[in-house]
N, C-alpha and C positions, 0 to 999 in steps of 0.2 A: 337563296334563303339559307341562313345558317341552321343546320339541324340542331334540334333540341338535345342537350346533354342530360344524361340521367343525374338526378340529384341524390346526394348521399346524406343519410341521416347522421353520419358520424362526423363530428367537428374536425375540420382540417387544422391540426395543431402544427403542421410543418410550416404554415405561413405565419403563425403567431410566435411570440417570444418564447424561448425555452423556459419551462417552469423550474423553479428551484426545488431541490430535494428537501422534503420535510416529513416529519413523523405523521402518520395517519391518526385521525381522531380515534379514541377508544371505541366509540359506538360503531364507526365504520369498520374497524378491525373485527369486531364481534360479528358484524353482518357478513363480512367476507368469509369468516370462519363458518358462519351458519350455512353459507352456500355449499360447504363441503360436508358438514355434519347433518344439516337438516335438508335433505333432498326432497322429502315429502313427509306427510304425517306418519308413515310407517317408520321413518328414521327416528322421530321423536319417541314413538312407542318402544323401539329397540333400546334407545339410550336410557329411558326411564325404567324399563324392565331390568336392564343390566344393573343399574344402580340399586334397585330393590333387592335383587339376588345377592349382590355384593354386601348389602346391609344385613344379610342373614334372614331374610323374610321366609316365612313358612306358608304365607297366604298372600296372594296378590290379586287385586281387583282392578279391571280395566273397563272404563266406560268411554264410548265414543259417540260423537254427534256429527252428522253429515260427513261420514267417512273419515272423521278425525280432523277435518279442516276447521270445523266450528269449535270442537272441543275434544281434548284428550285428558282423561282423568285417570290417574294411577295411584292406588292406595296400597300400602304394604304394612305388615306388622313387624318390620325389622327393628334394628337397634335405635333408630331415630337420630336426630341431629340436635345438639345443644343449642340453646337460644343465641348465645354469643357467636356461634359459628355459622348461623344462617346467612348473614351477608357474604361470608366467604364462599358459601356454596354456589352463589351466583356470580362470583368473580372469575375472571379468565385465568386459566392455568392454576387453579387452586384445587387441591385434592388431598384426601387422607390415605390414598392407596399406594403412593410411592414417595420416597423421600430422597432417593439417591440413584446414581447410575446403576449400581449393583442390583437394586430392586427393579429398575426398568428392564434389565437384562434377564430377569426371572419373574416376569409378571404372572401372578396367580389369581388376579381378579379380572372381571370382564371389562370394566371401565377403568381408566387410569390416566387419561390425558388431562382431565380437569377443565375441559372446554365445553362439554355437552350442555350443561345447564346455562352457562353464560351465553352460548350461541342460541339456544332455544329462547331464552329470555329476551334476546335482542330482536327477535322477529315475531314475538307473540305477546299476549297478556298472560303472565304467569303468576300463579299464587302457590307459595310453598308453605305447607303447614307440617310441623313435626313435633313429636313428643318423645323424649327419652324415657325409658322405663324408670319408674320411681318418682318422676316429676309430677307436681300437682296438676299441671295443665299443659296444653300445647302452646306453641308460639307460631305466629304467622308472619310471612314476609311476601310482599308482591312488588312487582317492578313498576306499578302505576299508582294504585290507590294510596298506599302508605308512604310513597316517596322514598322507599328504601329503608324505612324504619321497621323494627320488629315489634309486634304487638301481641298481647295475650290472645289465645283462641281456644276453642274446644276441640277435642280430638282424642282418639285412642292412641296408645303407644304405637310408634311407627311413623311413617312419612307419607304425606299426600301431596301430589303435584297436580295442579289444575291448569292446563294449558289451553288458552282460547285464542281463536282468530289467528291461525298461523299465517304469517306474511301479511298481516293487516297494514304494516308500515312500509312494505316493499311490494306494491301491487304488480310490478312487472314480473316478479318471481311467482306470485300467486296465479298469474295467467297460465303458467306452465303446468299447474296441477290438472289432473284428469277428472273424470266424473266421480261423483261420490262413491258409486259402486266399485269403480276401479281402485280408488284410494282405500276403501274398506277392505278389498281383497288383499292388497299389499299389507295392510295392518294385521289381518288374520294370518297371513303367512308368517310374519314376524312372531306373532303370539304363539303359533304352533311350534316354531323352532325353539322358542324359549321353554315351552312346556315339555318338549322332547329332551331338551338339555337338562332339565331338572324335574324328573318325574316325582321326586319326593315333595315338591312344593305344590300347593293347591292354587289353581288359576281359574279366574272367571272373566268372561268377556261379554259385554252387552253393547248394542248399537241402537241409538235413538229409543232407549227404554226397553228394548227386547233382548233377552238373554240369548247369546249365540253359542257360547261354550261354557261348561261348568265342569271342571276337572278336579277331583280330590287328589291329594297326595297318594301315590301308589308306587308299584314297582316299574322298572323300565319296560318290561315286556307288556304289562297292561297298558301303560301310557302309549306305547307305540301302536297297539291295536286300537286304542281310543282315537288316535289322530289319523291313522292310515286306513282304518275301517276293516270290514269283514273280508273284502277281497284279498287284502294283504294277509289277514289272519289265517286264511285258508291256503296260502301259497307262499310260505316263507321258511327260511332255515335260520337257526341260531348260529352265532359266530363268537368264538372266544379263543384267542391265540396270543401267546406270549412270545415276543421276539427272542432270538438266540443271541449268541455272542456278537459283539459289535454294536448292538442296539439295546443295551441293558436298560431294563425298566420300561421298555416300550410294549404297550399292550393294545390289542385291537378286539373290541367286542361289538355286539349289535345284532342286527337282524337283516337278512338278505332276502329280497323277493326272488322267487323262482323265475327263471327266464321265460317259462311258458305264461307267466302272468305279467310280462313286460307291458309298458304303456306307451301311448303315442307321444308323450312329452316327458321331460326330466323333472317335472314339478314335485314328484314324490321321492326326491333324492336328498338325504340329509346326512351331512358329514360334520362331526364335531371333533375339535382338537382341544383337549383339556377343558371340555364343557362349553367351548365357543363354537358356534356355527360358522363354517367357512365355505367359501366357493373357491377353492384353491385349484389352480390348473394342474399342478403335479398330482394331487390326490384324485381329481376328477379323471385324469388320464389313467391313473393306476386302476381305478374302478372300471373304467371303460375297457381297458385291456384285459382285465380279469373276466369280464362278461363276453368279450367279443367272440369267443369260440362257441357260445351257446345262444347268442341273440339272433333274432330273425329280422332282417332288413334294418330299418331305421327305428326300431323299437328301443325303448329306454327302460332299464330295470328300476324297480323301487327298492330303496334300502335306507336303513338308519344305522349308521356306523359311528362308533366312538373310539377315537385314538387318544390314548393317554401316554404321556412321557414327561420327563423332567422339563420344567418350564425353561431351563437354561438352554435346552436343545432346540428351541423354536422361538423365532422372533415374530411377535404379533403386532409390532409397531411399524408395519410397512405400508399400511393403507389407512386413510382417514376413517373409514367405516369399519376397519378391522375385520374384513371378510377374507382377506388374503394373508397368508403367513409365509415365513421362510424357515426352512429346516437347516440345521447345521449339517446333518447327514441326509441330504435330500435324495440322493440315489438309493441309499440304504432303505429309507422310509418308503420310497416308491416301490422297490422290489418286495419289501416285506408286506405291504398292503396288497399288492397285486397277487403274490403267491398265496397269501393267507386266504384271500377271497376265492381264488382259483381252486384251492384245495377244498374249501368248504363246499363250493358248488359241485366239485367232482365227487365228494363223498356223501353229498346230501341224500340222494335217493328219493325218487318220487313217492315211495311208500310212506315217507314221513309227512306227506301233504295231508292225507286223510287217514287217520288211525282209528281203528275200532277200540272200544273199551278193552282194557287188559284182559278181562275175564273171557272175552270172545277169541283171544289169540291162543294158539297152541303153545304150551310151555315145555313140551318134550316130544321126542320122536314117537312115543306111544300115542299122544294126543294128535300129533301130525298125521299119523297113520289112520286114526279114526276119521278125521275129516277128509283125508284123501279118498277114503272108501265111498265118499259121496259122488265121486266123479264117474262118468260112464265107463271108463276103461279100468281094468283091474290094476292093482298095485304092481303086480309082476310085470305088466306091460310098461308101466311108468319107469321101473328100475332097469329095464333092458338097456344095454350099451347102445349109444347113439351111432347111427351110420355117419361116416365121416367123408365119404366121397361118393361120386356118381355110381361107381361099381357096386358099393355096398347098399346103396339106397335105390337100386333098380333104375338108375338113370335120372331120378328126380334131383332137384337142386338141394344140396346140404350145406349149411353154413360151415366154414372151415374152422372147426373147434375140436378140442380134445374130447375124449370120451367123458361122459359125466362122472363115471366112477373114479376118474383121476382128478377131476375138478373138485368134487365133493365126496371123497372116499368114505368119511365117517358116516355121512347121511345115507349113503347107498349100500354100504357093506353090512349095515345092521338090519336086523329084521324089525318088523313093527313092534314086537314085544321086547326089544332090547333095552339096554340101560337108557333112562331118560336123558335127553340133551336139552338143557335150559336155553340154548341158543338156536334151537331149531326154527323158531318163529322168525328169526332174523335171516335165515338162510334162503327162504323161499318166499319173499314178499310178493312176487308176481304169480305165485301159484303154479297150476299145471294146465296145459293146453286142452281145450275141448274140441275145437274145430277151426277150419280156415274159412273166411267169409269173402266170397267173390275174388279169391286169389290175391287179396290185398291186406286183409286184417286177420290177426290171430285172436281167437276168443279163448280166454283162460279164466279159471275160477281160483280165487284165493280166499283167505279167511274172512276178508271184508265183503266179498261179493264177486262182481264181474270185472275182469280186466280186458280192455280192448287195445290191441297192439298194432301199430302201423309197421308191418314187417320190413318194408324198404327203409323207412326212416331209422328203425332200430338197428338194422344190419349196417347201415351207412355209418352210424356213430361207432359201432363196434370196430369196423374196419379202420375208421379214421384214427381211433385211439391206439389201435395196434400198430398202424403205420407210424404214428408219432413215436411210440415207444421203441419201435425197431430202428428208426432213424436216430433217436437220441442215444441208443446204446450201440450204434453201428452194427446192429444185428439184423439188417433188413435182408432176410433170406431171399435168394433168387431161384426161380423155377425155369430151367432150360426147356424150351419147347422142342418136342420131337420133330415137328414140321414147322419151320419158320412161317410166320404170317406176313405175307407181302401185300402192300397196298400202294396205289398211285400217290405220288407226292409232288408238290410244286417245288420250285427252287428254294423258297424260303424255308420250307420244312426240311429239305435235305441239308441246307446250310446249318440249320439249328441242330440237327442230329450230329453233324460233323463237329461243329464248334463246341457243342455241349456234351460230348461223349463222357467226360469224367463225371459231370453232374448227373447224367442219366444213369451211369454205373452206380453212383452212390444211392440212387433210388431203387436199384435192382433191375434196371432196364439194359438191354443190349439191342441197339437199333443201328443197323448198318445200311448204307446205300448199296443197292444191287444194280442200279442203272441210273442214268441221268434223270429218270422220271419215276423211280420207285424206291421204296424203303422196305427192309425186311426186319421184323421183330424176332429176335432169336431167344430172348429171355425176358421175363417179367417178374415183379415181386411175387413171391410164393403165395402171399395172401390174396393176390388178385388173379390167380391162374384161371379162374372161371369167368373172367370178364370178357367182353367183346374187345379183343386185343387191339385191333386196328383203331377202333374208336378211342380206346384208352390212350394209345400211343399218340394219336392226333391231339387229344386234349392236353397231354403233357408237353408236347412240342409247341402247342399254342401258348401255354403259360411260359415256356422257356423263351419264346420269341418276345412275348410282351414284357417280361420282367428282367430278362438277361440272366446269364448263368451265375454271376456274382451275387445277385440279390435273391435268386429263386429259393435257395436253401437257408436264407437268413430272414430277410424282411417278409417274404411271401411264402415261406415254407408251409404254413398251415393252410393257406389258400390252395396251394398245389395239392397237398395231401387230401384236402376236402374234395377237390375235383376227382382225384383218383378213387377215393372211397365211393363217391356218388356213382361213378361209372361202373363200379364193381359190385355194388350192393344188389341183393336179390330183387328182381323186378316183379311187377304185378303179373298176375296170372301164372306164376310159378307154383306148382303143386308141392306142398310140404307135407311130409308124414307127421304123425303125432310126435314121434321121437325127435324129428328135426325142429318142430315148433318148440318143444321143451328145451332143446339145445339152445335155441335162440333166447328163450326166457332166462336160462341160466347164465348165458353170456351177458345179457343186459344187466343182470343183478351184479355181475362181477366187473362191469365197465364203468369207469369214471364218466360223469356227465351223461350217463345212459338215458336220462329222462328226456333229452332233446337231441334231434339230429344235428348235423353240422351247420344247418341254416337256422337253428333256433326253434324249429317246430317241435311240438311234443311227439314223443315216440309211443306213449301209451297213456291211457286214461283209466281211472278207477271209478267204478260205479258201485256204491255201497248197496247193501240190502235195503237200507232205508230209501235210497234213491229209486231203486226198482219198485219198492212198495208204493212210493208216491206216484210213479208213472202209471201204475195200475190201480191206484186209489184203494189199495188194500188197507183194511182197518178203519175205513170210513163208513 
C-alpha cells in the first residue's frame, strides 16, 4: 500500500505556467502596506495620535470599543483639514509633512510617510470629519457610505477619525488578533507613551463607555507621576544633562527609578528621541549598562528619559512603525547616555527618596548641634577621631577609612555655637549611629527619623567603588603581608597564578607557587588587608580561570572587583563601636551609588517619624 502523502494548502506554482510580471492593484498595495502599519488596534491608535499631535492639538479624546477591534474613535482640536484636501488624506503617500529629501533627512514630525490613513482605510470602515478654524462647518469623508465624496457635516474645529471593524475585509488577519483585554492593554500602552511624550496636551481614554484615563495638560514631572504611579513617585531621581564637545545640542532629561525600586519586567521603561517613543537597541543597551552596577538579579529599572538633538543627526525612517532609529554618531550617543545615567545614579543619594519638609531640616551647624543633642551619646563622643585599625579599636573590626576630621574638617573643627553652615543638612543625611542590631544592622537617627543600615551591604559598596577608583587611576595600593598566607591549590589554580601574574599584580596581589600543590599569598590590595586572604585569593583565581587574563580587566572587571569587595566587607556578628558605625555612615554618604550594594540590594532604609507614628497608631 502506498503511504499517504501530506497535503499542502499552498498552491504548487512550479507545475503551472510562469506568471507574467504585472503591477499590483492599488487596493492590494494598500492592504499589503496595512500589514506593516496596522499590526493590531494599538497600531491604529498610535498613528492617529501622532497625526493629532502633528496637527497642533492641545486636547485629544480616544474612545475604544471591544479593545479597539470594533471601534477606535480619536478626536482632536488641532488645525483641521480643508475640505478639498480630505480625499488626499486617504490617498497613499500623500502628506503635508515633507516635500523634499532634505526635509526627509531632518524630520521634525511624528508621522511623515503618508501611508497611515490609506492603510487603515483599506482594512476598516473609516469616517474622517474635519473643520478648519474659521470655517462655517465641518466636512466628512468615508471610504464606504459616501463613495469617496466629501459632504457637509457638524463638528468642532479639529479632526475626528472613526475607525470601525478592523480587518473586516481580511478575515485571515483578524484571526491573529488576541482577546479584547489583550488588545485594550496594547492600546493603553500606546496611549500612555503619547501622554508621556507630550505632557502639555490633555488626553482622555475610554473603553466601552467607561473612562479609563483623564489627563489634563501639565508639567513633565507631574505627567510622569500620573502614568507611573506612587511607587515611582517615591523612588526616583531627576536627570538633566547637556552633552559636551562632539555632540553639540544633545540633551538628556527625564526621571530615573531608583535601583531598589526595580521591577520584574521592562514595561515601565520609556525612552523618547525628539518626542518620539522608541525601542532602540543602542539606547536600551546604554540604559542597561548604566544600571548594571546597581541592579539585583534580573530586575528591570523604571525610567522616563527624553533625548533631544538636531533632527539631522538621527534617522527615524528605518522601521515601518518608526520605533527604531539610527544615529549619525551612534557610539557617542551610547556613551553619553550611559555615562549621564551612571553619574545621576551615583550622585542621587537615598536621602532624596524621602525628604522631610524644609522647616524640619537643620539649616546650620548650630541647628545641627541642637538635634544632635537628642542622641543618647554626647556631642563630644560623636566628634572624637575614629579608630582606623584593629590596634586603635581594641581588636574590633574598623572600616578602612580616614579620620572623620580629615573627611569633614569644617563640620568637626567647629563648635556647636560656631558660624552657621547652610550646607550642614546635606553633609549628614544618614545621621548618627545609635546601636548595632544582632551584629548585622546599624541603627541611626537623622532629621527625618530612623535609619536602618545593612552594614555588610554598605561596606561592600564602599570597597567596590574604592577598588574601581584605584584601578582606574592605577593607584591600587598593595599591602605586603608579614607572614605569607599559604593554602593548598590544585593544578588549575597554580597554572592561573603563574599565567596571570601580571594581571594579579595590577590588582594588587602577589601570589606565588611554593610547591606543586600549594600557593602563597605575599601581598593583597591594601583596602582588603582584613579579608580572609586564602578565600579572597581563591575567588580571584576562579574568575581569572573563567574569563581569562585578557578579558578579566576589561569586559569582566567589575564582576571581579565585586567579588573581591564581597569577600572583604565586614561580616555579620562583627562588633562595631559607635565611632566605627559613624565612620561607615560618613563613608556611605561620600560613596557613589552608596544606596545599593554591588548586587543591587538596598544598603539602608529610611523610616520617617510619620512612619513610626503609624506603626504605633500615635495620634489616633
